[in-house]
N, C-alpha and C positions, 0 to 999 in steps of 0.2 A: 504494500500500500504506500509506503514512504517513497519508494522509487518511482511509482506512478505520479505522486504529487510533485516530486522533483522534476520529472519529465514535463509535467503540465506547466510548472512555473517557468522552466526554460523555454517551452514553446510560446508562452505568453510574452516573455521577454524578447524572444526573437521576432515575434509578430509586431510588437511595439517598435522595435528598432527598424524593421522593414517599413512600417508606416511613417516613421520619422524621416528615414532616408528618402522615401518616396515623395514626401511633402517638400523636402529640400530640393529635390531634383525636378520639381514641376516647372514647366516652361513659364516664362515671365508673363505671358498673356493670361495665365490662370492665377495671377497674383491676387492675394487677399485685397479687396477694394479698400478696406480700412487702412492697410499698410501702404497702399499705393497713394492714398490721399493725405498721408501724414506729412506735416510740415517739415521742411528741411531745417535742421538745427545747425546754423552756421557756426555757433560757438563750439559745439561738439565735433562737427564734421568739417570745419573750416580747414584744419591742418591736412585732412585727407584730400580736399580739393586743391589746396596749394601744392601738395605733393604730386597730384596728377598733372597739374599745370607745369611743374618743373620737369617732369619726365617727357614732355613733348605731347603732341596731340594723340588722342585715342583714335585709331584708324578703324573705320567700319566699311567693309566691302559691300557695295550695292550693285545689283544687276538689274538693268532696265530691260523690260521686254514689252511686247504689245499689251497695253492696258494693265500693266502691273510692275511693281518694284519688289525686289526681294533683298532685304526685308522691307516691308511696307511702312514700318514705323521705327523710329529710333528713340531710345530713352536716354536722357542726359541730365546732368546736375548743373546747377547755375555756376557759371564761371569756367566750365570745362571746355578745353580746346578740342574740337572735333575735326577730323579729316575724313570726309567721305571719299572713298575710292570707287568711282562709278564707271561701269562699262555697260555696253549695249549687247544684248543677245541677238538682236536682229537689225533694227534700223536706227535712224537718228531720233533722239529723244530729248525732251526738256525736263530737267529735274528742279523741283522747288520745295522749299520749306518756308511757308509764309511767316511764321513767328520770327525767324532769324534772317529774313530778307535774302534767302538763298535762291538763286535762279541761274541755271547754267545749261548749256546745250551739251549733249553727249553724242559724239560721232558714231557712226556705224563701224563695224569691223572689230569690235572687242578692245579698241584702244582705251586704256583706263585714264580717266581724268581725276584730278584731286580738287575737292571743294573744301576749303578751310573756313571755319567760323568758330567763334566763342559763344557758347550758349548763354543767353541773357536771362533764361528762366529754367527752372527745374520742371521735368515732366516727360511725357511721351508725346512725340510729334509725328504726324503723318508726312511721308514723302509723296509729293504730288507731281503729276505731269504738268509741265508748264509750257 
């Protein structure tokens, strides 16, 4: 009886660990809405942002294709230097992020262009066809 209780306790612990790891590995689009809307604490997180800025821009690869961008949205923190590395999968495209006044043409042929900007606000922003 004791060995079956021990096995049961270990099974529950393993299941709990699997649930915790599964929650941590969830894609960002399934993020908890309360956590996503939490205010950015610049006192607590300011040094992390300064550290990011000192290490150079965060590079995000974006592929433009007919009627879509991959990824379709980017998530940034205020003051973060971002470099989008955009290429086209098919033809000429226009890339825009209204909040940051980003607008650039992307040539056909897979040539990658760089779009640099500093995020003036924290959040998740759509990449639009311009």
